[in-house]
N, C-alpha and C positions, 0 to 999 in steps of 0.2 A: 376378614380383616377387609373394613373400608378402603374404598376406592379411591387414590386422592388426586385431587383435580391439579390441574397444569397449569392452569388459567393463572395465576400468581407469575409462575416465571413469564408466560408467553405474555401478559401484561406489563411486564417489565423491561420484555423487547422492543415490545412494540412502543414505548416511552421513552426509549432511549434517544435523547435530542441528534446523537449523533448518525443514529439514523439514515437525516437528512441529507447525508453526503451521500450517500450512496442510490437514489435514481436511477443517475445511466446505465452504473455496473448493471443496476437488474434488469432495466431496457438491453442492455447488452444480452445479461444473460437467459433472456426471456427471447430475445432475438437469434440464441444459438452460440452468442462468444461465450465458450464454458468461462473464460477468464475474467469476466464479469463476478462469479460467484466468487471463486476463487482469489478474488483482490478483495471482494466484501469479506471475508472468512479469515482472509489475513491481517489486515487494518485493524477490524475488531480484535481478533490477538496479539496484535501488536501495542495495540492501546488496553490490554486487559481489560476488556467489554464482550460481552456479547453479542452475536453476530446478529443482526433484525432479522425476525422472524421470518420473513420470504426466505433468506440464506440457510436458515437452521435448514426448514421443509425439502427444501428443494435438493441439499444435500443429502438429507437422509435420503430422498426417492429417488437419486440418483443411485446412492447406495446399496439398495435394497434392491436395485436391478441388477446390481452386480452380484450380489450373495444371494439374491433368487434363482442366479442363473437364465435371467431373463434377455442379458446378453454378455459377449464373453470377451467383452475391454472394457479399460477403461474410458475409450478412447470412446466405446457406443455409449456407454453410461451421463460422463458426461462432456462428448463431444470433440474434437480432434482441438488443439490448444491453437494451432495455425492450417490454414487451407491447405492441401495437399499442393506438392510444388513451389510450396514458399522455400527461399534461400536462406536458412537463418544465419550464417552469417554477417549476410546487408541487413537483414532485420535487427541484429543485434549490435551494430553500429549505428543505426540509424534512433535506434532505440538510446543507444549509451550519451548519445550527442542530445537528443531533447534533454535526458538529463544532466548534464553536464552544466547547463549555462545558470537552470532558475538556481541549485546546489550553490554554484560558486555566489551568484548573486547575495541569494540567501548568507553563509557564511559572511561573502565580506561586508554585506547590514550589518550583522551581527558584531562583526570585530570594532565596523566604525560608530559605534555604539556606546553614550555614556552617560553613567545619570545622569539627571536628571532630563535629557530626551524625553523627545512621545513616548512611550511604552511600544515595542514590536513585537516582543512576550513572552507573557506571564512569571517565565522559571526568568527570565533575564533580570537579577536584580544587582547585579555589578559588572564593572568593566570585563566581555569576555577576552580566553585568548583562545590558539592551536590549544586543543588538546584531547582527551577521548569524553571531556563529558559531552564540547560542543558539536564531536561528531555524533554523541549519542543523543543528543537531541535535536540537532537538526536531520539525521536520519527520521527521527521517528517523525518529522511532519511530513517528509517525504516517502514515508514505509519500506524504508529500505535498511539496512544493517548500520553500523556502525564503521566498522571495515570499508563498504562498499561506499558508501556515504566520503569518509575520510580519501580513496584512490581517486571518485570520481570528481573529488573537490583538486586533488593534485595533479589530475589529470588536462580539467581546466585552467588551474594554474599555469601548468608548462606549457600552455599553449598561449594564453595572455600574454606571459610573458615574450613568449617568444612572437607574437606577432607585434609586441611594443620594440621587440629592438633589445632587449635586454637581457 
């Protein structure tokens, strides 16, 4: 049986234009932050694309370390997601707040858009309304699911109304 070359797959992965959005995550991963690797793979899969070659290779190497019994835990293979002693509840609240405002602003921007205005999203061709399609589209932009996008939007909306005295 002839040996099949993976050059075609590697070339496809290396030439994907969205790979340009991943250098920070690659640098994070190379610096020991495993979240960069998982963020890259997750984002790629959300958009139905192959991850960049560096992520595919790194993931495979980490898996091999576990499967070949070189390490005894996933943390040893991939690195801890957060340093020891991190207070996850505090970190969770901080990260949630960082997401709230941009998602709320983006949804508000889309809801205010009218046909004939400057394009703000290639999928937006008519006036948008609050609904599953909107949360799914904005969720993809922020690499989160539609339910999470909806929850974050309404949480920020509640804060906005409270702060406005409504």
